[in-house]
PLY file of the C-alpha trace (Angstrom):
ply
format ascii 1.0
element vertex 172
property float x
property float y
property float z
element edge 171
property int vertex1
property int vertex2
end_header
-0.15 -0.21 0.38
1.21 3.38 -0.58
0.55 5.76 1.65
1.73 9.05 -0.09
5.33 10.64 -1.00
7.35 11.11 1.84
10.25 9.25 1.74
11.54 6.61 4.57
14.28 9.13 5.39
11.56 11.92 6.37
9.74 9.85 7.91
12.54 9.04 10.40
13.37 12.63 10.74
9.43 13.36 11.30
9.09 10.92 13.97
12.86 11.96 15.80
11.42 15.90 15.76
8.10 14.46 17.54
9.91 12.47 19.98
12.01 15.45 20.93
9.66 17.44 20.78
8.21 15.78 24.47
11.92 14.72 25.83
13.82 17.70 25.26
11.56 19.28 28.03
12.38 16.15 30.31
15.14 16.60 30.24
15.21 20.39 30.86
16.86 21.59 27.05
14.74 24.73 26.66
16.53 26.31 24.22
16.55 22.99 21.93
13.18 22.44 22.36
12.61 25.54 20.35
14.72 25.02 18.15
12.23 22.23 16.40
10.18 25.29 15.49
10.85 27.53 12.40
11.17 30.99 13.23
8.04 32.48 12.44
5.97 29.01 14.31
2.93 29.80 15.67
1.93 27.10 18.68
-1.51 27.33 19.55
-3.82 25.79 22.44
-7.32 26.94 23.12
-7.49 30.89 23.40
-3.71 30.29 24.49
-0.79 31.25 21.00
2.68 31.96 21.38
4.29 32.60 18.03
8.10 33.36 17.63
11.32 32.17 19.48
10.97 34.42 22.54
7.77 33.25 23.40
8.66 29.56 22.76
11.75 29.97 24.99
9.88 31.44 27.46
7.01 28.89 27.31
9.37 26.24 27.69
10.76 27.52 30.66
8.16 27.44 32.68
6.84 24.03 31.30
10.81 22.51 32.74
9.93 24.02 35.98
6.45 23.10 36.81
4.23 26.41 36.78
2.81 25.97 32.80
1.87 23.46 30.82
0.59 24.11 27.77
-2.45 21.42 27.77
-3.37 22.00 31.44
-2.76 26.31 31.96
-1.39 28.01 35.05
-0.28 25.37 37.56
-0.69 27.23 40.60
1.45 24.50 42.59
4.92 23.62 40.22
3.57 20.30 39.04
6.41 17.88 36.65
3.93 16.91 33.68
4.92 13.86 32.03
3.42 13.92 28.28
3.14 10.79 25.96
2.50 10.85 22.20
1.29 8.25 20.11
-0.20 7.41 16.85
1.44 9.56 15.07
0.49 10.16 11.35
2.45 11.78 8.71
1.26 13.33 4.91
3.27 14.88 2.70
2.15 18.69 1.80
4.32 20.05 -0.95
7.55 19.31 -1.71
9.49 20.74 1.58
6.19 20.53 3.93
4.22 17.67 5.61
1.61 17.50 8.14
1.25 15.99 11.42
-0.91 14.63 13.87
-0.50 12.85 17.10
-2.85 12.05 20.24
-1.35 13.81 23.57
-1.75 12.38 27.09
-0.28 15.17 29.96
0.67 13.14 33.31
1.23 14.60 36.68
3.78 12.89 38.00
5.39 12.86 41.45
7.57 10.14 43.20
4.59 9.64 45.86
1.49 8.50 43.60
1.13 7.26 40.69
0.93 9.21 37.71
-2.85 10.85 37.47
-3.85 12.04 34.01
-4.39 15.69 33.62
-5.12 15.71 29.99
-6.17 14.18 26.61
-5.54 15.31 23.75
-4.29 15.94 19.77
-1.69 17.59 17.77
-2.16 19.32 14.52
0.72 20.33 13.07
2.13 21.51 9.59
5.78 21.26 9.00
8.41 21.95 6.54
11.99 20.80 5.93
14.69 24.20 6.01
17.30 24.51 3.82
19.84 22.21 5.60
17.78 19.45 5.15
15.89 19.22 8.39
12.42 19.38 9.27
10.77 21.88 11.84
6.90 22.58 13.53
5.18 25.60 11.46
2.49 25.47 13.07
0.98 23.56 16.25
-2.26 22.97 17.29
-2.81 21.34 20.04
-6.92 20.75 20.94
-8.69 19.17 23.58
-10.47 16.27 24.08
-10.12 15.83 28.29
-9.29 18.60 30.53
-8.77 17.39 34.09
-8.14 20.55 36.44
-5.27 20.59 38.65
-7.69 20.11 41.64
-9.88 17.34 40.48
-6.90 14.88 39.34
-5.61 15.30 43.11
-9.14 13.22 43.41
-8.82 10.67 41.19
-8.54 7.57 42.68
-5.86 5.10 41.38
-5.86 1.24 40.47
-4.28 -0.81 43.17
-3.11 -3.75 41.32
-5.58 -6.24 42.38
-8.39 -3.90 40.60
-6.41 -4.26 37.37
-6.60 -8.02 37.58
-10.50 -8.29 37.23
-12.79 -8.56 34.13
-13.62 -5.56 32.67
-17.21 -4.76 30.52
-15.23 -6.14 27.91
-14.20 -9.55 29.23
-10.94 -9.69 29.45
0 1
1 2
2 3
3 4
4 5
5 6
6 7
7 8
8 9
9 10
10 11
11 12
12 13
13 14
14 15
15 16
16 17
17 18
18 19
19 20
20 21
21 22
22 23
23 24
24 25
25 26
26 27
27 28
28 29
29 30
30 31
31 32
32 33
33 34
34 35
35 36
36 37
37 38
38 39
39 40
40 41
41 42
42 43
43 44
44 45
45 46
46 47
47 48
48 49
49 50
50 51
51 52
52 53
53 54
54 55
55 56
56 57
57 58
58 59
59 60
60 61
61 62
62 63
63 64
64 65
65 66
66 67
67 68
68 69
69 70
70 71
71 72
72 73
73 74
74 75
75 76
76 77
77 78
78 79
79 80
80 81
81 82
82 83
83 84
84 85
85 86
86 87
87 88
88 89
89 90
90 91
91 92
92 93
93 94
94 95
95 96
96 97
97 98
98 99
99 100
100 101
101 102
102 103
103 104
104 105
105 106
106 107
107 108
108 109
109 110
110 111
111 112
112 113
113 114
114 115
115 116
116 117
117 118
118 119
119 120
120 121
121 122
122 123
123 124
124 125
125 126
126 127
127 128
128 129
129 130
130 131
131 132
132 133
133 134
134 135
135 136
136 137
137 138
138 139
139 140
140 141
141 142
142 143
143 144
144 145
145 146
146 147
147 148
148 149
149 150
150 151
151 152
152 153
153 154
154 155
155 156
156 157
157 158
158 159
159 160
160 161
161 162
162 163
163 164
164 165
165 166
166 167
167 168
168 169
169 170
170 171
């Protein structure tokens, strides 16, 4: 089955770009994260919009510090969030462009308790290949599927091993 005109090398580089968009924040590397975006790139979630390197760098620093998360918004008490991307899907869009989509889950992560789901949504991205052949985000829009308030997230009970071993409604 032929999917589209993206070459294998482009797909590999784009998948690496998606992975870095999460891991560089986890590793505390704000400047490298901002480099994943074109100089005129726009990052949007709901009514929040950030554009240009200075704003993206500030967002990255705040996310790393646990003060803010694009998906959740301002965090009153600093919370370390873990971002998990899945179902990355890529499509060619012209000679040097691509469109990408990925599901995002954001969890509150601390050493004292099990991770709690704070947010589920989907990225819709426009990407371009720069003059040196690298890929960058030109536009990134995060659409909310599920948002859980920070207060409610702290109240969500976590499953125990015994509960997880019980059959569910699907008969497993």
